C-alpha positions as CSV (number, residue, x, y, z in Angstrom):
1,M,94.3,75.0,82.3
2,G,95.3,71.3,82.5
3,W,96.2,68.9,79.7
4,G,93.0,67.3,80.1
5,K,91.2,70.2,79.3
6,I,93.3,71.4,76.4
7,V,92.9,67.9,74.9
8,L,89.3,68.0,75.6
9,I,88.9,71.4,73.9
10,A,91.0,70.4,70.9
11,A,89.0,67.4,70.4
12,W,85.7,69.4,70.4
13,V,87.1,71.8,68.0
14,A,88.4,69.2,65.7
15,I,84.9,67.6,65.7
16,I,83.3,70.6,64.8
17,H,85.6,71.1,61.9
18,V,84.9,67.4,60.7
19,L,81.1,67.9,61.1
20,F,81.2,70.9,59.1
21,A,83.6,69.7,56.4
22,T,81.7,66.5,56.1
23,L,78.1,67.0,56.7
24,G,78.2,70.6,55.3
25,G,78.7,69.2,51.9
26,V,79.4,71.0,48.7
27,N,77.7,74.7,48.6
28,P,76.6,74.6,44.8
29,Q,75.8,78.2,44.9
30,A,78.1,80.9,43.8
31,I,79.7,82.9,46.5
32,G,77.2,85.4,47.8
33,P,76.6,87.9,50.7
34,V,76.1,85.2,53.2
35,T,79.1,83.5,52.4
36,V,81.2,86.6,52.2
37,V,80.0,87.4,55.7
38,G,80.7,84.2,56.7
39,V,84.5,84.4,55.8
40,L,84.5,87.9,57.5
41,L,82.8,86.5,60.6
42,Y,85.4,83.6,60.5
43,A,88.7,85.8,59.9
44,V,87.7,88.4,62.6
45,G,86.7,85.6,65.1
46,S,90.0,83.9,64.4
47,L,92.1,87.4,65.0
48,L,90.0,88.0,68.1
49,N,90.7,84.6,69.6
50,T,94.2,84.0,68.6
51,G,95.3,87.6,68.8
52,S,93.8,88.0,72.5
53,E,95.4,84.9,73.5
54,L,98.9,85.8,71.9
55,Q,98.4,89.0,73.8
56,R,98.1,87.4,76.9
57,K,101.1,85.1,76.6
58,C,103.5,87.7,75.6
59,W,102.6,90.0,78.7
60,K,102.5,86.7,81.0
61,E,106.0,85.8,79.9
62,R,107.5,88.9,81.3
63,P,108.8,88.4,84.9
64,E,107.2,91.8,86.2
65,N,103.9,90.2,85.7
66,A,104.0,87.3,87.4
67,G,101.0,86.5,89.3
68,R,98.8,89.6,88.0
69,L,95.8,89.6,85.7
70,F,96.2,90.8,82.3
71,T,93.5,93.1,81.4
72,G,95.2,95.0,78.5
73,G,95.1,94.4,74.7
74,L,91.8,92.8,73.4
75,F,91.0,91.9,76.9
76,H,90.2,95.6,77.7
77,Y,87.2,95.2,75.6
78,A,85.6,92.2,77.1
79,V,86.9,89.5,79.8
80,H,86.2,86.7,77.6
81,I,87.1,88.3,74.2
82,N,88.6,85.0,73.2
83,Y,85.3,83.1,73.7
84,F,83.6,86.0,71.5
85,G,86.2,85.2,68.9
86,D,85.4,81.4,68.9
87,E,81.6,82.6,68.8
88,L,82.1,84.7,65.4
89,L,84.4,82.2,63.8
90,F,82.3,79.2,64.0
91,T,79.0,81.3,63.1
92,G,81.2,82.4,60.1
93,Y,82.0,78.7,59.3
94,A,78.2,77.7,59.7
95,L,77.2,80.3,57.4
96,I,79.9,79.2,54.9
97,T,78.6,75.7,54.7
98,S,74.9,77.2,53.9
99,R,73.3,74.3,55.9
100,A,70.7,75.6,58.5
101,W,71.6,72.8,60.9
102,A,75.0,74.3,61.1
103,M,73.8,77.1,63.0
104,L,73.1,74.7,66.0
105,V,77.0,74.4,66.5
106,P,77.2,78.4,67.4
107,L,74.1,78.2,69.3
108,L,75.1,75.5,71.5
109,M,78.5,77.1,71.8
110,F,76.9,80.3,73.0
111,A,75.0,78.6,75.5
112,G,78.0,76.6,76.7
113,F,79.9,79.9,77.0
114,L,77.2,81.8,78.8
115,F,75.9,79.0,81.2
116,F,79.2,76.8,81.9
117,N,82.5,78.2,80.6
118,I,82.2,82.0,81.6
119,P,80.9,81.2,85.0
120,E,83.5,78.8,85.6
121,L,86.4,80.8,84.6
122,D,84.9,83.8,86.7
123,R,84.9,81.8,89.6
124,H,88.6,80.8,88.8
125,L,89.7,84.2,88.4
126,R,88.0,85.7,91.4
127,A,89.3,83.0,93.5
128,H,92.8,83.6,92.0
129,Y,93.0,87.4,91.5
130,G,90.3,88.4,94.0
131,A,89.8,92.2,94.2
132,E,92.0,92.7,91.1
133,F,89.4,90.6,89.0
134,E,86.5,92.1,90.7
135,A,87.7,95.6,89.7
136,Y,88.1,94.5,86.3
137,A,84.8,92.4,85.9
138,R,82.9,95.7,87.0
139,R,84.7,98.0,84.5
140,T,84.6,95.6,81.5
141,R,82.1,93.7,79.5
142,S,82.0,89.9,79.9
143,F,81.4,88.5,76.4
144,L,80.4,90.9,73.7
145,P,82.5,94.3,73.5
146,F,80.4,97.3,74.4
147,L,77.0,95.5,75.0
148,Y,77.4,92.5,77.4
């Protein structure tokens, strides 16, 4: 991934956080089940995203893995487990705000993942790893572990 794309993604994530923080307002309600579910989704999503990326980074740093596709760790459960983690964490964040409009963010993210990010990355992985990626994609769910 080039620096341009990294900056774009970082800006997008920052904008989402600022939107949630400023437009989400103050939730006057006591902490209830929806907030608890939101916090759990945020935590699990953060762990899936960050944990999967750290696993891949550690694996890729070993010289014997140069040029090979990482299919272990959390990526064993879904090709795009990191995107799934993002989806969970931002759904959780939207629930925490207790604002109905906030659910638009994870819905738009899901559409972006499904129609743009996943197909683009799959094309890249297919071109870069060929048969190794094809075999991995056949035996592994794309986005949602065990289902899709």
